[in-house]
N, C-alpha and C positions, 0 to 999 in steps of 0.2 A: 504493499500500498504505499502512496505517495503521500509524505507529509510536507505540507507546506510552511514556508517561512513564517507565514501569518499565526498558524496554529503553533509552531514554537514559541513565537515572541509571546502569544498569548498566555502559555503555560509558565513561561519564564517570569512574566510580568506577576502572575498569580503566586507562584512558588519562590522565585529568587534561585532556583536550580541553574545550573550550568546548560549549556546549549545542547552538549552532545547526551547529558541524562535526559532532558525534556526530549530529545527526538525520540530517543530509546523509549522513554516512557509512552510517548504516544503511538510510537509502533507497535508496542505490547497492548496499548489498548485501543487499538484500530481506529486511532485517529479521534477517540472521545476524550475531550479534555478533562471532565470530571474524572474519568476511570483513570486517567493519566496522573492528576492531581493526588489520587488515593495510593498509585504506585509509588510514585515518589515520597509520600507521606510513609509509607510501610518501610523504605528504604532510609527513612531520617534525612532526605536529601532537603525536602521543602521547608523543614525547620529553620535550616541556616538563614533565611531572608528574615525571619522574625528576631532573630537574634543579633544582626547586624548593627542594631543601633545601641547594643549595649554596651558599658565602657570594659576594656581588656587593659588592667595595668599590672596583672601580674603575669607571670610566664618565665622565660629564660633566655639567656644568652647562648647561644650554641655555637661551636667551632666545629670546622671539617677542614682537615688536611688531606690534599688528594694524595695517593701512593706516589713517593718519589720528592716529597717535601718540596716540591717547587710552586705549588697553588694551594690557598688556603680561602677559607669564608668565614667570617663572622656573622652572625645573624640575629637580629631581636624578634622573637616570636612571643606574642603576648596573648594571654587569656583572662578569665574573669576570677579564677580563683588558683590560690598554690596548689592545692590538690588536683587539679587538672593537668596544672604543669609537670607533674609527677607521673602521670600515667604512662603507659608504653605507647598509647595512639600519638600523645601529644609529641613524644621523644622522636617517634618513628616519623610523624611528618615534619618534624624541626631537620632532621637527618636528611629527609627526601628534598625539602627546598633548599637547604645549604648545597646539596649536591647538584641541584638544580641550576643553582647561581654560578658554582664552580664550572659546569660544563657548558651551559649555555650562555653565560657572561651578561646578564640583563644590565641596563644602565639604571634604571628607577624600578620603584615599586608597582607603582600605576600609572595610568595615562596622565592623571591629574597632576602627577610631578614633571611632567614635560613642560619646558617653558615654549610660550607662543612662538618666540624668535626661532628656534629649533625647527618646530613645525612648520612654519612658513618658509624657511629653507629648503626643508625637504619637499613641500608641494611644489616650489619653484622647480627643482630639480627634477621632479617627476614629470612635471609638465613641460617642461624642455626636453625631457628624454621622449615623452609621448609624442610631441611635435616632431622631433628629429626621426622618429620611427615612421614618420608620415601618416599618422592617426589622424580621421577626419575631427577637426575643431569642435564638432557637436557632443563627441563621445571621450575628448580628452578629460572633462571634469569627473566623469565617472571612472576612468582608468587611474587619475589621481587619487579618489577616493578608496579606490581597492589596494593602491600602493601604500598609502597611509595606515590602511588596516593591517598590511602586512608587516610594515615598519612596527606598528605596535607590537606584533607579536614577537619581533626581533629584539625590542628594546625594554620592553616592559614585563617583568616578572609574572603578573598576574595575569597576563593574556598569552604568555609561551605555552607552547604545547608541551606537556609533561613529559619528560625525558623516558620515563617507564611505561607510558602510555599516551601515545601521539593521539588518541581520540580524544583527550581530555585536555583541560588547560589546569594551570597551576591553582587558580581559582576554584575549579571544579574540585579539586584534591581536598583543597582547604574547606569548602561547602560540605563537603562528603565527611569530613572529619568532625566539623561543626556539628552535622545530624548525628554521628556517634557520640560525642561528648556533651551534647547538650548546653555548648559554651561559645561565645563568640570568639573568635581567633583572628588575629591580626598580625601581619606581617609589619613591625614597625618600621625597620631599616636593615640593611647589609651593606657589608664592605667585602670586597674582594682582592686578594692579595695574590700577584704573580710574581715571581723572583724576576728582577730586572726590568720591572715596570716601573 
């Protein structure tokens, strides 16, 4: 069954779940949004949205050193209570995110962290590329929008495809863990260190 982007957006707006989770739930529910909401709730994914406004001031600073000792990451991952910060699920998520940062080298946590000057410069470059490729003027804006989305996936940690499951983003993995733990989780900041840089 074909699932439309409109259906996926509707389900995402209702649940706050990730795009791939919504698509799978809609597929399992044969396009029925109400059933898809129930499927996501059963998996605990829909809970993530309702928890996103809650304050997360506990957590941990996690370090990851890549084998060979030439690359390392420091990550601050916050949660609501010290109890959750000590759970295996929290620790596993923190380690996975730190490994993601080491492997994929994001520049910022989320889109809002990118300044407008950087985005405008990228848009100009993509526009010039599209025109140089001989693309018609009327579709250049769509091409630029598509390439900006790709840029977000390269430089924004939460938008990156997760290294262990390319069908999910890092945000999807965090939302799944929020559903399991019942607390808001926030990547506060990170720093990636590479020898010689």
